[in-house]
N, C-alpha and C positions, 0 to 999 in steps of 0.2 A: 365718664361725662362729666363736663364741666360745671361750677359753682360759678356765682356772681359774687364779687366783691369790689369794694372801694380801694383803687389803688393810684399810687402818687410816684416821682422820682423822688430821689434822696430830697429835693427840697421841699416836698410834701406840696407843693404847688404845681399844677392843678391837680385835684384829686377827682377820679372820676370810676363810675362802676363799672367793671369790666369782666365778661365772660372767661373765668381761668382755667385754662387746660395744664395738665400738669402728668405728661406722658413719663413712662419708668424708663424705655429702652427706646433708641432710634427705630428699631422696627414700628412701636406703638407711634412715635411721633409721624413718622412714614406712612400709617394707616391715617392719622388725623388730617392732615394738611388739605388732601384734597377736596373733602366734601364744603370745606369753610369759604365763606365768600371771601373773607380777606384775614388776615392774622399778622400778629408782630411776635417774633423772641422778646423772653424778657429775661435776664439772668437774675443776677441778685439786688436788683432796684436799684444800683447806684448811678444811672443815668440821672442827671438831677431835675430836667422837666420832664416833657411829655413822651419821649423818644419810643419806651417802651411802654405804651399804652395804646391799645386798641381797645376798644367795648364790645364790638363782635367776637374776637378772639385772640385772648393774650396767650402767648404760651409759655409755662413758666418751663425754662429749662434745667432747674438746678439738680433735678435727679439724674438726669445725665452726666455722671461724674466719674467716671472712669480714667484710671491712669492705664492705657492701653499696653504701651512698651516705652522702654528706655535701654538706650546704649551707652554704657559707663565710659567709652574709648572716645565717643565724638560728641557726648551730651546731648543727644537728638532724643527728646522726648514726644511721645505721642501720647494725647488725650481728647476725651470728649468736652464738647464744648462749656457744659454743665459744671467741670473743674473751676473749684475756687482756686485764685492765687495764693490765698492763703494755706493751702493743702498743700500746694507745690512746695513752699516753702517749708513749711511743717516737714516734709517729705525728705525733699534732697539736700536742705539746709547743712544737716548734722553729715552729710555725705560731701561734703563741700564743693555744692552748686547753687547758684543763682542763674534768677532768669536777665537775660540781655537788658532788658528795660523794663522800669516796674511804674505805675502811677502812684498819685501822693496816699492810696490806700490798698490794702492787701483783701478788703472784702469785695470784689469784682471777680467775676468769671472770665476764663480763656476767652468763650464768644463775644462778650462785653467789651474786652481787650481787642479784639479783633473790630467788629463794628465800630468802635471809636476809633481805632488806630492811636491809640493813648500812646504818650510820651511823657518822659520821666525828666529826673535832675541831668541826664546825661545827654540831652536833644543834641547840643552841641558837637556830640562828639559822634554817638552811636547812632542817631536819628530816631524814628517811631518805632514802636514794638512792629509793625507789619512789615520794617525794612528787615527783619530777623526771620518773619515768618517761611517755613518751607511750600508749605501745601496746606490745604484745607480742603474738606469734603462738603458740599453745599446740597441739601434738598430744595429742589425748585418748586415743591409744592404741588408738581403734576406729575409724580411718578418717577422722576428724576433726581439721580443724584449723580453730582459730576465733581470728579478731583480738580481742583482748579491751583495754579502756580503760575510761577512767570514763563511755564511752557507750556503747561495746559490750559485751556480756556482764559488765556491771557488777560482778556477784557472783562470776563468777570470776576476774575482774583483781583482787579484793579476797581471794578464796581465796590467789592464786597469789604476791602479793608479800608476802613472808614465809611463804609457805607450806610451805616445807622438799621441794619439787619433789613434793610428795604429789596435785598436781592435775594431772599430765601433764611432757610435755617442753617446756622453752621453747625453739621454733626460734630465733627473733630476737626485737631488740628495737629500739626507738625511744626516743632520749631526747637533751637538748640538752647541750652543753658551753658553759662558761664562759669568757670572754674574760680574759686575762691578759697583763701587759705582759714580765715575766720568770720564771726559773727560779729565783728567788731570793725567801725570805721575810724580811719585817722582824721579829724576834723579840724580845719581851719575859720576862725570868726572874724570878719573884717566890718567895721561899722563903716557908713557913708554919712557925710553930713546931709546931700542933696543928692538928686537924681543923677546929675553929670558926673558926678563922682562915684555913684553907686554901677553906671554903665562902662565908667574908664576900672573898675575892679573889674568887672564881667570881662571886657577884654584883654585883661594882660593876665586874666587865670585860664585861661584857654586850654593851657596844659594840666588841667584839673580835671578827674572824669567827670565828677558830680557837683554841681553850684545850683544855690538857690537864693534868694534873696526873700527876706520880708519886709515890705516898705509901708511905711505910715502913711495912709492916704489922704489923711486929713490933717498933715502938716502944711504949711502955706508958708508964702513969703520965702525967704532964705533957704529954709528946713524944706522946701519941697521936694516929697521924694525921698527924705531920709531913711535910712536901710540897715538893714544886718546881715550882710550876706555870710553864708555857710559853705566852705570849699570843703571836698571831701573826698578821700579812696578807701578802697576796700584794705583794711589794716594787715599786714603780712604777718605770719604766726611769730616772728622774731620778734615784731614789734612788740608784743604783749610780754605782761609780765606775771611773775608769781601762778596762781592758781589758772589766770587767764591764757596761759602760754600751756600749759598741762592739758586744759580742753578746750583749745580755740574755737572749735565749733559749737559749742554750748551756747544757749542764748538767756540772758539773764531773765527770771521769771516777770511776767508782766501781766498783771489783771486788770483789765479793763473796766472802768467804774462806769457807770450810766447817769444820766443825765434825768433826775426822778421826774421832772416837772417841763409841761409847756413853762418858758418864763413869760414875763409879761414884756410890755413894749416897751415902757421905760428904761429895761435893762440896758436895752441896748441905744440909748440917747445920745447923742451927738457928743455929751459933756463927759460920759462913761467912756465911750471908745477913745476918745481925746486924751483922758487921763490914763487909759489901759495901754495906749500905744507910746505913751512918753516914758512910762514906766517900763515897759517891757525894750525899748530901745536901749535906754538907759542900764537894763541889766544884761546886753550882750555884750560881753567883755570881750575883747578882741583876744585872739591867741589861741594855740594847740591844745588838742584835746581826745583822747579815746573817747567814742559814745558806742553805745550801741545801737549794732544796725535797725532795730525798729523804730526806735526814736527816731532816728536820722529820716529814714523814707518814710514813715507813716505814725507821725504827730500825734494825729488827729484819731487814730483809732484807739489811743488808750482811751478816748471816752466815746462807748461805744453806742449813743444816742444823741451825740454832739446835733444833730439838727433840730432838735427840741428846743436851743438855745434862741431862735429865733423866732419861736412862739407858736399859737396853733394855725395862723394865718400861713405859715410857711416863709419859705426864701427863695431868691435866685441868686444865681451865682452870674456875672457876666465875668467871659473869658475872651479877650482878643488877642489877636497878635499884629503886631506893627512891621512892614517891611523895616529893612537895617536904617537905610538911609533916613526914613522918617521916624524912626523911634523916639529919638529923643524930644522932637518937636512935640508930634503926636504925645508921645507920655506925659509929657508935661501939662497940654491942653486936657486930657483926662482928668488928670490929679486935681488940677485947677477946678474943675467944673465940679470935680466929687466933693472936693474941701470945700468951695463958696456953699453947696447944698446941705453941708452939714451931715451927710447919713453913711461916713462910709463905714467900712469895715474892719475890726480886728483881725481877721484870715485873711489879709491882701497879699497875692505872693508875685514876685516877678521873676522870671528864666531867661537867658539866651536861647535863644531859637538854632537851629543848624540847618541843614540841607531839606528840602522838602520833600515829602514823602510820594510815591507812585500811585498812590489812590486819588480815584477822580474827585472826590470829597475829603480828602484827608486836610485836616487844621493847620498841621507847621506849616513855617515860611522860614528861611532866613531871617533873623529881627528878632523883636522882645515881646514877649505875652506876659501880661497883666490880668490875676483874675482875682477878684473879691465879690462879697457875698454883701447882698441888700435884701432886709426884710421884705415880704411882697406887700408892697404898699401902693395905693393908686398913685403916690409923690415919687414914688423910687419908678415903679413903672415908667413913669413919664421922662424920669431923668435918663432911665436908661436908652431911651429913645434920643436923645441929647447924645450921649454916649456913641449910640450907633454913627451919627453924622458926622461925628468928628474921626472915629475908627475908619467910616469911610472916605474920608477927606483925604486921609493919609493911606490909602491904598489899602487900608486893613481886613481882618474877617474876624466874625466870631466862632468861637467852639459849637458845633451843634449838640456835644454831649452836654454841656452845660446847658442848653438855651431851652427856655420855656415860653418866649413873646416874641423874639425875633420875625421880621417883615417878611413876605418872598422877596419884594425890592432889595431888601439889605441883603438876603440872602446871594440874588444873583451878581449885585456888587463885587460879592467876596470871591465866587467861587467861579472861576472861567471854565472850568469842565461842566460844569453843569448841565448843560444841554446834552453831552457826551452822555453822562448818568440818566438823564432823563429817556433819552433815545434805544440805550441798552435795556433798559427795564419795560419800554415798550416792544423792543425786541423779543425777549422772552416772554412777554406776557408777567412779567413780575409785578406791574404797575397794577394788575387786578386781582393779585393774591395777598402782596403783603403790602401793610399800611399801618401806620401809626397815626396819634395826632400829632407828631410832629410835621410827618409827612404829608397829611392832610392840611396841616395849616401852609405851609410854604412850597405846594405844588410841587412836592418831589415824586 
């Protein structure tokens, strides 16, 4: 039986009382769904907004966490949807395997990665996570469980990959891991004086597997868009020295620290963020270094409750992507607007995106994506409406996994396959069985 508790996404905005179901087996999940008026799957709660909230029935998938099969010759892994990415890394990195695409946190479930069609620092070359997905099993909530892939139920597969959990409950999935020789990264740090130089460095670094930039979203004038770009490759065992070469797959111990309290609002004042950004940019010294895998891919996982930095009201993350031909002009307008408002974030990230995914609602497109956080205040929510207008003017769209306040009109401008997604939901009766606060707000 369910119990009711207040739930939110990682941004802690909004918060709603939800009836929470916690099935412990796929059979229990299968029996739970048909009587429910509507429901939504919830993984580890790392979608930032309201995508995993349904007051009538929210299904906690984390107990469906079995690793089912692994082929050591091909790297193919079969697992249940509630398995955490961190558990996969802990189990397989010591054996020389890693995921083909990883988001910026390990604390997500495989089902959540599929529903969000997550991308990583290698999107310009490797695409998004679902580009590597072999198949998934989908519980439609009406007694049917369908195998979906590019060969079977291909339309459902395309709707589910990036479909925000609105096509059914992902039960299990199969995808390949990739071979690596060490738990270390060969990292190169570059500094860019402004946005144009940062983009030029990205474009000249396409041969690097991984690339990401921290960008100062409050810099103005000739410093607009100043950045530190971090390029990386998986280090070969031969590149390590001393004890590292003797045990190349050993990860340095990393004990996450907690943010013990909700910080007061003045901690993120424009003055403080500007000072932090200037200092951080100055500290990023150009050059090459060997760094551990975890700090490169998952820097914020070192703070287990970093969302408390934004205080009790929570925060919203704004992540947009702009097409390549519009990226420089559009990003400049976005950064100028944010800097003028004086409400930027010290957690601003810029990445170069590659090919679009096959998912109907998948986020990526060739171009640049900007992601940054804002405390959830009325002034900032109004600012995000202005950023939406700029994003739309330049042919971009907003990442639904990060969203908590987008309008239905803005959604329609950014996702050309939206009606196809809605039609498929209606065709299978999924619009009656699966919904979230996000889908209700956006008319999905």
